[in-house]
N, C-alpha and C positions, 0 to 999 in steps of 0.2 A: 504105138502104131498097131492097129489091128485090123486084119483080115484084107490088108491091101499090100501088094509087093512094091515098097517105095524105093526108088533110087535116087540118090543125091550126087549130082555130076557138076563139075566146074562149069560155069557159064562160058559160052563160046559166042563170037561175033554172030554165027548163025541164029542164035537164041533171041536176038534183040527184037525181032519183029513181034514174036510170040510173047515176049516179056512186056513190051508196050501195049499189046492188046490186053494182056492181063492186068496191067495198071489201069487202063481206061475202063475196063470192067468193073474192077474192085474199088477204085478211088474216084473215078469220074474227072470231069474237067477241073474240079476244086483242087485237084493235087498240085497244080502249078502255083497255086497261092500260098502253099504251105511254106513255113519258114526253112524247114530242112530241104526242101526241093530247091529252094533259091540258091543254097549253098551247093547243092549237087549238080546243078545245071551248069554251074560255072566251070567245073573240072571234070565231071564224068567219074565214074566208079572204075575200080580195079578188077578186071576180069579174073585175075589169079586169086581174088579174095572174095568172089562172088558166085553163087551157087543156084541151080535148079533143081526143083523136085519133080520127078516123073513116076507116074504109073504106067508102065509099058512105054509107049511112045509119047503119051500125053503129058505135057507140061502142066503141072498142078501148082507150082509155087515156085517163088524166087526171092532170094536176099541177095543184097548188095552192100559193098562197103566202099566208102570214097576217103581218100586221104584228106586230113584236115590238120589244122593246128589249133591249140587253145593257148593264146598268148604266143609263146615261142616254141611250146611242147608238140612234138608230132603225135597225132592220133588218128583214129579211123571214125567215121560216121556210118552206122549201121541203118539201112534203109534205102529203099523201101523193102519191108518184108510184106510179101503177099501170098495168099493161098486161095485157089478158087473156091468160092462159097459152098459148093456141095462136099468139099473135102477138108472143111475146117473141123476144128475139134477131134482131130485124129492124131496129133502130135507132128503134123508135117512142119508147121512153122517153128515149133521147138527143135526138130531136128535140123532145119536150115540154119538157125542161130547157133546151134551147137557145133556144126561144121564150119561155119564161117568163123566163129571165135576160135575153134582149135586150129584152124590155118593160120589165122592172124598170129596167134601165140607162137606156132612153129615158125612162122617167118620173123619173129622177133619184135612183133608189136606189142605195146604195153597197155594202152588205153583205148576203149571204144566208148563212144557216146552215142546217143539217140535220143529222139523224142517220142515218148510213147507211154503207155499205161504200166505204171510200176508193179502192179499186182502181176501183170503177165509176164513182163520181162525179169522180175525178180527171180523167177524159176531158173534163169540162165545166169545169175549173179549180178544183174544190174541194180543199181541203188540210186537214188535221188542225189543230184549234185547239191552240195550246199549253196543255198540262195546267194547270188552275186558272185559264186567263184569262177563262173563261166557264163558268157553272154552269147546270143545269137542275134543277128539282124531280125528286125520285124516282130511282130507280136508273138509270144510265147508265154504259156502258162509255165512258169518256173518248177512246179511240181512235176512236169512231165519230162523235164530234161535229167536224163539218167546216164551212169557211167558203169562199165565194167572194166576192173583192173585185172588184166590179164598176168600181171606180175605184182606180188603183194606191194602194198602201199604206193603203187605208181602214180595215183592221182595226189598224193600229198604234196601240198605246196603248188599244185597247179591252179592258175588262174588266168583269166583274160578272154577276149573276144574268140569265138569260134568261126575260124575263116578257112577257105580252101587251101590246102597245102600245095603250092605251086612248084615246090622243090621236090616233092616226093617222086621216087623211083617208080616206073610203072611195073 
């Protein structure tokens, strides 16, 4: 992060409209058809594990975490991660990811998955899930299904369908 004063804050209900507008601008209407969105829309994300990035009072980025299960194992789904286009490539997305993962780890979570570009997310410890170890509904390029272990070997032996975790505590 250079030449900008960035603040990462916990997401609040008051941020909902600004975040939705950010998602509209950055992802467009096609976001509703994405596989990960189909899971997130069923349950909603956790405000206590989701964050906004601001420069002054301007919201320039957001990351959200949603409780899921992989088979019977509790985990979190990261996304969407978005940054206003004029503020990209300044470390804001990476700062949001790091804050979300740190908070998840502090709260005892062990596994975070996402659908995304391995090259970008590897910087935060994400790696490709072995083919067939986890599945998501709908079309998905298996090379884009990534996992970060917040505890060493947390993903060992985990397999199954990724689905909303209806039993997760808010």
